[in-house]
Structures are given as structure tokens and as C-alpha cells.
N, C-alpha and C positions, 0 to 999 in steps of 0.2 A: 666534628662539632661546628657546630654553628656560633661561630663571634662577634665580638660589639667593637662596632668605632664611634668614638666619641668625637665629640669638635673639640675645635681646638682648646678653648679658656677649660675643657674640662677634661681633655687630654692628659692632663701631666700631672696629672691625679690620677689617672683612671689606669695608667701603667706602673701606677703601685702595685697592683693587684695581680697573684697567680690566675688564670686563665679562669679554675675554678670558680675565684670570686668576685670575678667579672661578670661571671652565667650567675650569681648568687643573686643579681640584682636587679629591682625595680628602677625603667630608666624614659625622664619623659622623653615622645616622641620626638621633639625637635632636636635629641643628643644622640639620636640610634640612628644608625646609617647597617641595614643587615650586607657583611663583606662578603656571605656565601655563596655564591650563586652556581647553584647543581644539575646538569641537563635529568631531563625528568623528573624533578621536583613536582610537587603539587605547588598552583599558584599561588602566588603571595594575595594573602586577603587583605583587604583595610582596617587596619587596628581602628577598636569599637570607643566613643569615648568612656572617658572613667575619672577616676579620683585621683585628688593630686596626689603623690606620695610626699609624706614628711620622711623626715632624717632618720625617724624612726619607723619608718612603715604603715604609719597609719594614716587613713585617708582624711584630706580637708574638702576644697571643694572644684570643678571646673575646668580639672587641665585634663588633656589627652596621653595615656599613657599606654608605650609599647607593647606592655606585657604585664603579669602580674608576676609578683618572682616565683622562680620555681625552683623547688623545695626536694626535685629528686631529678636526676642524672642517670645515665642510661649505666653506670658503673659506681653510685654511692648515695646515699641519703646525705643532706643538708638539710640543717636544723640552726632555725635560726634562735640567739640563745642571746640578743642585744638590750629587748622587748623585757627582758626579765626584772621583775618589781627590784631584787637582788642584784643584781648587775651594778649598782651604784658602789654599791660597800662591801662583794663577795670577791674570792678571789677566784682560777683561770677552776682550780679543784669543785668548787664550787655549782660553775658552767655549766662547767663535762658531768657531774650529776643530776643537772639535768636534762640532758641527753637519753633517749631509749637504751638501753640496755647496757647500758656505761654506769659505772660505778666505783669514786675514789677514796679507799680506806681513810682515814686520821695518821698513819705512815705516809700515806701518796703514793700509796701502789694501786693502780691505774685494770681495769678489767674491763673487757669488751666478751660480754655473754661466757661468761664467766673466765672468761681466759685472760691472765696477764701477760702473756705474749702480745704486746700493743705494741706499736711503732707511735709517738707523737709527734706531728712535723708543723713546721710554724709557716704562713705561705707556703706551702707544699717544699718546705726542702726543710732536712733535718737539721738541728742545733743543736751543739754542746750540753747547755742547758739541760735537753731532753733525754739525756743521755745519765741509763746508770743511776744510783741512789743520787743520783743529783736531783731527779726528776720530779722524786717529791716534793722538794721542797720548794722547788719552781715555782710550781705550780699552786704552790701554798702561800704562794708570796705575789706569783702574778695578777694584775686588778681585772674582773671579770668586764670591767666595761671598755677593755682594749681590744677583745674580742666580738667580731661581726657573727661569725657562726662557727659552726662544727661541721663538717663532715666526714661521714662514716661512712671509711671502707673496706666492708668485710672483707670483700673477693677483690684484692690491686688487680691494676692491670698495668702493661707491659712497659708504661710511660717510671712506674714507682719503682726502685731499688728494694737492694735488702736489709741496708743498714739496721743497727737498733733494733736488731730481731727478727723482721721479717717475716712477721706477723701482719693480722689487721692493723688499717693506720685510722688516726684521729687527725684531721687537720685542724688545724689552729685557722682560720680567715680571717686576720687582725682587720680592726675597724678604719676604713679610709673616708674621707669624704671629700664627692669630687663638684660639689655644688663653686658655683662660681662666688666671690668673695670669701667676708673670712667669718669661722664660728668656733665656738667656742663653747667647754665644758668647765663647771668647777664642782668637784664633789668632797664633801668635809662630814665626817662620820666618828662617832665615839662609843664606847660600847663595854662592857662590864673588864671590873680588875684590871680598868687602864688601859684596856685597848682600845685605840684609834686606828685609821686610814684618811688619807686624802689624795687627789688627783686630779689633778689640770691639763686639760690636754685643747688644743688648736689645731684648725687649718686655715691656710688661704692660699686660693687660687684665683690667676689672673694673668690672662693672657698665656704666653706660653708657659710659664713657668706656675709648679706646686709646691704647697711646703706642709707639714704634718707633724705634727710633735709630741709628749706631751712628759710627765714627769708625775709621779708617784712616790706616795710611802704608807709603811704598812708597821704598826707595833700589836704584834699579836702572836695568836703560838697555842694550846691544848694542854694544860698537865696531865699524868699519868697516874693510876695506880697497878701494877700488874700482881697476879699469883699464878707459880707454874706449880705442879704436883709432877713427877716421874716418878714412875715404879720398874726397874733394874729388874727383869728376871733371868734367870742364871740357868743357861739350857739344859745345862747338866744335872742339876742338883733341886731346881726349880725354887730355889730361894730369892728370897724378895728383897734389893735393895730398896730402899724411902730415901726421897731428895723432895726437897721443897724449896720455892724463889720467890720470893716478897718481895715487889720492888715497889717506890715511888719516885714520879722523874716530874719537875717543875724546872718550868723558865719564859717567858716569853723573848719573841725578837725582832727587832728592829729590820727594814728592808727599804730600800730605796731601789724608783726604780726610772731612765729616763729613753726616749727616743725619738729617732727625726727621719723624714725623710726628705729629698727634694728632687724634683722633677723638672724635663725643660725637652718642649717638643722642639727638636731639632727642622721642623717642618710638617704636612699635612702625613706623615708613610713614617717617618724617626720620632723617636722617644729615647730618649737615657736619663735611667732614675740613680740615683745613691740613696742609701739607709743606714744607719748606724742604730746603737742600743746597749745599753749598760743597768746592769744589775746585780746590786749587792746589798748580802744580807748577813746577819749573824747566827750562830747558834750557841748561843750558850744554852747552858741547862744544868743545873745541881738534882744532883739523885743517891737515891739509896735502893743496896739490896744486903734482904737478909736471908743468907745461906743455912741449910740444918742438912745432915747425913745421916744415915744409919739403918738400921734393921731390926729386929724383932728382939732383939737384949740390949746393943749399946748404940748411941749417939754415938759419929763415928768424928762429925764439926758441924759448928756454930760459930757462925761468924757475920757479921755487919760491916758491909763494905760502903762506905762512903764514895760519891763522886761527883766529884766539879771539872765543867766541859768547857770551855773558852774558846772563838774560835770562828774564822767568816767564812765568805764566800764569794769569787766575785766572778760575774758570767757579760763580756762584751761581743759584740756581734758586729760586721760593716758587710754591704754588699754592693751591687753594682748591674746594672740590668739596661740590656739595651732592646729593644724592638721593635722590628720594621715592616714593614709592612710591605708586600709584593705587587707585580705589576699583574700577576696570573689572579683569576677569580680564587678567591680562599687562599691566597698566598702570604703566609707572614713567617717569620723568623724569629726567635726569640734566643739572645744568650745574658746567663747567667752567672755572676758569680758571689757564691756566699763563702764566707771564714769567722769561725766561730770559739771563741773560747769557754771555758772555763775553770777557776781555781777554787781548793778547796781546801782551808789550814785550821788544823783546832788542835791545843794541848788539853790534854786531861789530866787528871791527879785521879790518885785514889789513896785511900785511907782503910783498913779493914782493922778491925774489935775483934780477938777472937775468945769466946766465952770457952769453948772446947776448939783445941789445936788440931787440925788433921796431918795427917802423914805427910812429907813433902807441901807445905802451909806456903798460899802465896807471901810473899812480901807482905810486911807490914803497912809501908806504904811504895807507892809504884807512879811510875808517871809512863802518855800514851801520848807521843806526837804523830801524826797524819799531816802527808800534804801527797792531795791529788790533783791530778791535770785532764784536761780532754780538749785535743784540740782538731776542728772539722775543717776541710779545706772542700768545698763542693763546686763545683764547675760542671755547666749543664748548656746547654743548645737544642734548640727543640724549629726544625721546620715543617710549613704543613701547607698542601694547596688540594684543589679539589681535583681529584682524577677519574674517568671512568664513572662518572656518578655519583662519584661518592668522596670522601675527605682523607688522604694519607696524610699520613705524622711520622717523622723519623727524629729521631734522639740520640746524641750520644750523653756519656758522663762521665765525668773522673775524679773520683775522690779519695783524700786522702784523710785518714784518722788516726792521733797520735793520742796514746793512754801513755797515763806514768803514775805509780802509788812506791811513796816513800815513808813506810812506816818505822818506828822506833820506838820501842817497847823498854823501861828503864827500871832498874831495882834501885830504891833509896834506904840508904843506911842512917835509920833513925835519928843516929848518937854525932857522925860527921855530915850528915847528909851528901854524902858522896855516891855518884849513880852509877849502876854496874849494867851495861849493858845484857840486856834478855834475848838471846842469839833464837830462843825458838821462840819470842812473839817480834821482830822483826824483820825488816825483809824491806826487797826495792824490786820493783816490774816495771816493763814496760812491755807496750803491744802498740807494733805500728803494721798498718791496715791499710792498704792502696786496693780499690775496686775502678774498673774498668767496666765501661757498661754502652752496647750501641742495642738498641731498643727500633722498634717499627711498627708500626699499629694501623688497622684502612676501617672506616665507619660509613655505616652508606644504608639508605633507605632501597628495603629490600622491595617494598610493595607501597601500598597506601597503609598496611597494618602492621609488618613486621619493618625492624629494624636492627642492626649487629653491627660488634665493632667487637674484632678480633686483632692481637696483639702478639706478638715476640719478643723477646728481651734474653741477648745473651751477656753474660755477668761473669766476669772475670776477675778473683779474688786473691791476693797473694798479701800472708801474714807475716812479721816476723815476730817471732814473740821471746824475750830475755827476762830471764830472772837472775839480776844480776848478783842477789846476794849470795845465791847457791853455785854460779857461775853456767848455769842452764844456760843453752839458746837452742832453739828449736823452729823451724818454718815450715810453710802449710801454703798451696797453691789449688784453686780447681777452678773449674769452667762449669758454668750452671746453663741450663738452656732454661727458658721459664715461659709459657706459654700462657694465654689467656680468652675467652671469651664472655663474650653479652651478648645477649636478645632479648627485643620486645615486640609485644603482641597488641596492638589495641583492639579490645575484645566492642566498647563502644567508645561514646561519646564520653561517658565517666570512667571509664575502666581501660584498666589495663596491664597484663602479663610481664613480669621481666625473667629473666633467664640469666645463668653465670656460674661460671666455671674459672678457676686459676689455681696453678702450681705455682707454690711459693717453697724458698726454703730459709728456713730460721737459723741463723748466726748464731753460737753461742760470744757472749758480751765476756769481753776483759776479766771482767772479775769471775764469768765461767772456766776462762783460763788460766786463771793465774794461780801454778801447783804449793804456792808457802801456806802453809799454816797459817791464819789471822784470827786475831783472839776480839771472840765477843762480847764473853763473861767467863765467870767461872766454870759455869756447866758446860758450858756453848763456846765451840769452833768452827774455822770454818775454812776451807781449800777449795781451788779452784781447779782444773782436768785438763792441760794442755794438750792431750791428745782428741778432745770432741771434736765431732762432726757434728754439719749441721742436719738439720734434721730436714726432714720434708715433708711438704703437704698440702695434701688436694682438697681443695673446698669447692663445694657444688652448693647454689641458692637459686630457687624459684617464690616470686610472689607478685600477689595477686591487691590491685588497689581499686579502690572504688567511694561510691557514700552508701553509708546507711543509714536511714533515719536523718539525712540530714546531714551528718558526721563525715569527716574523713576518716577511711579507714585501711590498713596497709595489715596485709599476714604473709609473714617471710617465712618459708620452711628451708633448712640450711642443713647440711652434711661434713664435715670436716674428718678426714683421717691422717695420720702421721705417724710417721717411723723415723727409725732412729729419734724417739721421744728425749728429748734433757733432760732429768729426774733429779733431785734430791736424791742421797744415799747416806745413812746415819753411822756411822757405827762408834763404838765406844774406843777411847785411846786410854785411857785410867777406868779406876770403877767410876766415879763420878763425872769423867769430861765428857761428851757428845762431839764426834767430827762430822759436821755436813760437808760433804762433797758433791760433783755432780759427775753423772754418765750419760752417756747414752743409752737408755735401759727399756726401750722395747717400743710399744706403740702406744699409742694414744688414741680415744673415739670421740668425737661428741657431737649433736644432733640436737634440733629444736623446733618449733615454732616459736615466732617473735612478732605479736602483735602493736599497731598506733591503733589508735581513734582519739579522733578530736574535732570541734567543732564548735559550736554554744548549744546548749540546753534549751535555757532564754532569754533574751534580750540581753539579761545582765549576767548570768550565766554562764561562765565556758570551762570545756572537758577538755585537759589535756593530758592521756592516760595512755599505758603502754605495760607489755608484760611481755616473762622470756619462759616458754618450758622447755628446758632442756633435760637432755641424757645424756650423762657423759662418762669414759669408761678409760682408766689407765692402769699400765702395767710396768710395776718398779719392783724393784727388789730390796728387801728385809734387810736387819743387820745380816744373821744366818747366811745370807746371800740368795735369797729361796725366792724368784719372781712368785709375784700376787697380784691378782687383778683385781679392781674393784671398779663398781658401777656407783653413779648415785644420780638419780632426779631430781632435778630442783625448780624451784616458781620466783622470778624475781620479776620484780614490777615499779612502777611511780603511777601516783595519780595527782595530779595538779589542776586544785580549781582558783577560778578568778572571777571573783564577784564584784561586778561595776555598784556600789552602796548607790552615787549619784554623782552627777558631773564631772566632780573633783575627786574623789576615794574610791578606791582600788584596795579590795581584799584577796591576797592570796592564802593558800593553804597547799603542801606536797609534804604528801606521804610516799617515803622509798622505802623498798623491802628488796634485800639482796640475799639470793638463795642458798642453800649447802653448795660449796663446789670441793672438790677435790684436792689434793696435793699430794709428794710422794708418796709418803706413807699414814695416808691418817685424809683428813678434811678439814675446812671449814665451816661452824655453822652458821646457817642464817642468820640475819641482824635488821632490823629497822630504825625511820627514822621521821620523825614529823617536823618540820619546818611553816612557820607563821608568818606572811608581811602583809605589812601596808602601806601604799604610797597615796600622798592627799597633795595638792596641787592648790600652792599660798596664790600664787598671781602663775602667767602663762607660761612663766620661764623659771618661777621657783619651784622646788618639790619637797615634800618632807617625807622621809623613808625611815622606815621602820622594820627590824629583820628579828626574830629568834629564831636560833638554830638547837634544834636536840630536844623540843621543846617537852619531851619524854623523856629527855634524860635516860635514855636507851642507848647509844652508840658504845657498842662496844667490838672487839677484836677474840673470839672465838675458838682456839686448833686444838684438836685432837689430832695425838698419831699414838695407832692402834698395832702391833704389831705380834705375833707371839715371845719379841724377846722383850718389848719395851714399849709401855703404857704411860703416855703423858698428856696431859690438860692444859692449857693454857689460855689463862681470860688477860684481855687488858680493857679496862675501864676508861671515858676519858670525859675530862672537863669542859664537855662541849656544849653544852647548854649557854649561849652567849647571847648577848640582846644588843644589838645595835639601832642607834636614832641617828641620822646627820640630815646634810641637805642638799639638793643637786639644784644647782642656777646652771642655764643656761647663755649664751651670749651671741645677738647674731643668728643669722638661718631663721628656718623655719618655726615656731613654736612650739611644743612639746606638746601638744597633741594626744598621741602617743603614748607618753609617760603619763599622763596625766588620767587619760581614757583606758588606762590598760588594755591594749593592742597586745594582742599574745599570739605566738605562732603558733597555725591552725593544722601541721602536720601536714604531711606531702598530700598534694594535690593532684590525683588521679586525671585531672580533665585535660595536664599538661604531658605533654609527649616526653619522653626522655631525653637529658641533655640538653634545655633551651626552653625558650619561650612555649604558651599554648601552641598548638597546632594551628596553620594558618594566619601566622602571626612573622613569615619569616622564612624564607625557603631555604633550604639547605639539608647537608646531611648532621645539623646538628638535634634534629626531630622536634 
């Protein structure tokens, strides 16, 4: 891969970025020197004069640049999200919802091409705050303005491990300013029902030193109402037991985040970088649920449960990195240590008011205390140099993840307020997972048209599972060999084809493995399965990129086959309580066509649109133990129109549509959302921004379970029509021309070669 060496005054902050982020930037010619020289590579061409690039990527005038922003690399697509109008008051979840084939629902569940088996990395590394149930809340608290770009890696190569699920990867590349001098932005926004958010970020680069940091606060959330209708069918008599659950949940929460990075150039060849971040948020909520159960002749139960939850979450991370440039052509070495930890605490009080008291009714009052934690230590090293006309890359990884769950459920005597531990809903669980991996990859240009990247990863996993409450211990270890292959073919000066294959494993998470029954509500409990095996996936993709009527277009066909699929299985453990657990339940297949089309329709109107026509098949087991194969076809997409009303005002409309997706025993219904935004430049440094999300108030989550013994429909609607208005002010640096003129991501540029600047603007296997 082609890499970039920055001059001394810029290198301090350039080193903060992973290689993928550094390659995603446009650089002034005077600050760029290709450091990869490959025998047999085409001769270097002189860069053409181009426009100056502002901090947000917008052209000014009369400075030469070495290349445009590469938006496709040989193993991934890179999408610029920082110039979106809503980035100054949106969240990371909002930013991901702007990326083709990615969707984040109101609960924070992330899907890519309809699959929820997605890893989220931060600057190429795993983070505790992006694991398990913690991820959704983190994405809703993280500021979108902190994100530079999102890398979509559908077929991860050998350098990526299988922690956090092992599926496709979304890499959040955090924003960095590498220009000399000082720069800062201040955002302040107010919204409906007392919502607000504000952020301050800045950087300073001088000589060998570089500094960057920021702080943001947010008071936000989404209220919801829900309804569940369930019919349990007796397989012998055919009798139907009918249950309903109506719920209301309310609560806005506070969050605060801080981050800082310091870098120092030891000389022309070595850079040291240290970084740290902290995020805290509340998870308070008040809710009520109305439960009824009965049959054709009698009401068995009818009661109202009131819930009050209070709690907080704390996430922190720190890390250090050493970058060294060797003497040989293209030689470099990187050593990176990252430590991250998340702690989540909550106390929930329940109160039940009975109209019809059922047999074995829950206590009138009870309390649930949860304390969960996750800690990740990730130590990696990479070595790269040019060998035999290509680029060889070798690396290692040593990682340890510790997860703890401590749940205490107590029934409360209403007269004495004495608490009695409920052993069926109380448990402590620990998971200790260690991963050791070695990988190698080789990338080269085969001729003027063909380029290839092949890799192999060997990964050893050791897991210690301890169910403390039950005194159960289990161990599991295994070795996996994970190959990957990528190729590109230059069809013409404006068209490329891409081919990729990756074999992956999907490891069960800590929640998947915990065998103890966890209380969700009066109708639902859940448990994991410590005997789960990793699911194995083979994924293929072919893509074609070109221009159509002046618009950039991408078409990708993909096929994914998974064995030992981890699926949910539900069984009744009492007449109206459903236990959902997990098992290796068979196979799944998915295939589809994904497209993006973007560019200027008129001098003032810009279109960014994408879609995914998918076909999926999932085999799972119903309540009676019978395997059922389900199929679904769906169309998902989004379209964003940006209109430059005048030199100071930009309007934007975003329509998102999510198609039908399969679940273990049913499916999720399609959904759609419309968002509107406006940005107006009051001065060259000061912008007024207005956003309205879910204009049509159409956001909802509707799921269906349809088996011979269980029919269930659940609908949740959210208070997601929210209006925000705010100001964004820039201090120092270039003027905010892009923000006022609304320069937006134009889609992957097919004229560029894979993995580097446009062809002819730098030799080497970076293509």
C-alpha cells in the first residue's frame, strides 16, 4: 500500500492516524513524499495544478495538491461524513445512518446489508465502549463532528481480527488536524423538549509537537411506546392463550466526553503518540407496562408494572504508539498499545398493581441491580517493506478481553421493606478471553491493469468462562486460519473492477455465552449458551465503478455463506414466560446487489443515493425443535439531495428506507425516515445550522415471530421528530468555505486506483 510521509511540522499529528485514515486525506504537494518505490512500477507523473483544499475538503484557489481524496481502497470503501450539515449537532449514530447499506435503529443496533453481525472499530482498533449492549448508547452519545470518515470493510483482510463478532467492519476514523498552527471549532445547539448539545475541539501543531483535544456535552434521548400481542398455541389441543403488553418509556439523559492526543517527532524517522479519552453518560428512565393474559373464557392475569431506573456508564481509553520509518524502500514499523474499559451500573425499582392477580405472581415491589464491565488490552505490531516488486506486510496481535456481569434481583416486603434475594434472577458471570495472532499479506501491481492483495491470518483463542453463582466453570480454545484475497482490474481511465474473498469466524460474545437466565420483563427472560462454537463465514464480492452521465457510480454484487450460525431459539418455561437462548442452529445465506450514485445534477443540486437489493435465507429451530428455513427479499436505500440556494445557504433532504430483515424465528418489517437540514453562513467563520429528524414521525420498530406454536407481533414507536437549531464557529485555520457552500461526499471516484492516490501520482504497490 502506498503511504505518506509528512514534513516535520505536520508529522506530529499525522502519526495520530492509522494507515487507513492517513490514506484518506488530500495533502498539499509540499507536504507529501511517496515513500514506497517498487521495481517495475509505472513512472511517476508530475502532479497537476489543482485547487487548495480546506479543512473540510472544499476547494479554494491556486495551490497544487498531490491528489484527490481516495474514497475506495483495494479492501474497503471510505465515506466522508464530516461535511454533512447535521454533523455539528448529530451523533455517531446519525453519521452511520448516512453511510450506504448501514442502518442504526433507535435502540442503537447497527446493521450492514441487513446483518447485525458488525464490528465497530475506532481508528482501526477495538474499544470496550463499542462492545455488546454498551455500543448503542455510545453511538447515541458520541458527537458526529468528531468523526472524519467511515470505512466500510465488508470482507476484512488478514490484518483484522475476529474479536467483537468477527463480521464485517465499520471503522470510525476520528477527525485530526495536521496543519501547522492553531485551529478550533465551537458548536452549540438547542432542541425540542429541553434537548441540547455543545462541543469544543481544537488542535495546535508547531515544530516537532502536535496537540489535539476536545470536549462535548449532550442532553438527549428518545421516548417510546410499545405494544406486544402474543398467541401461544398448544400443539396438542390447539387451544390459544392470548397475552398483551403495552409499554411507555420516557427519559432524556446527559453525557459528557473528553479526548486528547499528544505527538512528538523524535527525528525524521520516529514519532511517538499518546492519547486518552473519557465518556460518561446517564441511563435514567421511567416506564410503565400493562400485562394481560387470558384465553377464550377467562382472564388469567391483569396488572400494571411501574419502573424507575437510575444509573450511569463510564468509558475510558488510553494508548501509545511508535512509528518508525526504515532505511529500505517502503520500510516501516508500527507498535501500538490500546487499553479501554467500560463500567455500567444501574438500579431499577419495580412496583406492581394487580387487577387480576395470577398464580405465582411477581412480588408487589422488587429491585434489580446491574453492574457490568468490559476491559480490552490490545497490543499490535506491523512491519512493512517492498520486496519482489510488491509490498510485504507482517504483523502480530496480543489481546485480552475481560467481561463481568453482576446481577442482583431482590423482592421487597411492602410492610417492612425487607429485601429477599430472588435466586432465579440473580447471577454473577465472568469471561476472560485471550487472543494471539500472526498475519502476513502481500500486495503488488501485476501489470498496468491488474493489482492484487493476498493475506493469511493464524489466530489462537483461549476462553475461560466462570458462572460464579452456579459454581460452573468451562474452558474453550481453538486455532483458526483465515485467508483473504483482493484484486482490481483497470477497465478504462474512468472504470475499475474489484474482486474480494474473505473467510472469517464469528465468535460468540459474553452475553451469548452466559448460561444463567437473565430477567428482561414479566413475559421474557434470556440466557446464553457456554457450548456455542464460532460460526464460519465465506464471503465473496465483485464490484464495478464508472461514470454515468457525469455521476460517479458503483455496483457491487456479493454472496455470503455461513455455517454453524448462531441463532436465537425461544421456549416457554411457564404458561406465559418465554425463554430466549442461543444455539448453533444451522446455516444462513445472503446475496445481493448494492449500488451508489452521486454527483451534481445541476450546478446547485447534488445527489447522493445508494441502495441494496438483498436476498437472505436463514435456517433456525422453532419451539418444538423443528428446523424451519425462511427466505426474504428486501430493498433498502437512501437518497440525499443538497441544494445550494445561494452562496451562503444550503438545504438538505435525506430519505432512508430499511427493508425487511430476517430474525431467528421471524422478521423485522420495513421502515423509513425523512430528515431535513439547513446551513446558513452568517460570516465566514460563523454558521447557523437547523435540523429536523423524522419529519414524518414514521420511526418505528416492528417485529414478527411466526412459528406453528407461537405468533407474536411487537411494535415500538419513538418520539424521534426532533428539531435542533445551533451555531458553529471556527477560530483560526482556513475559512469554512466548504461548510457554507455545502461541499459533500461525491461517492467513490472510479478514476482512482485501489488503495492510494489517482494513478500516475506516485509509484508503488498502493495502486
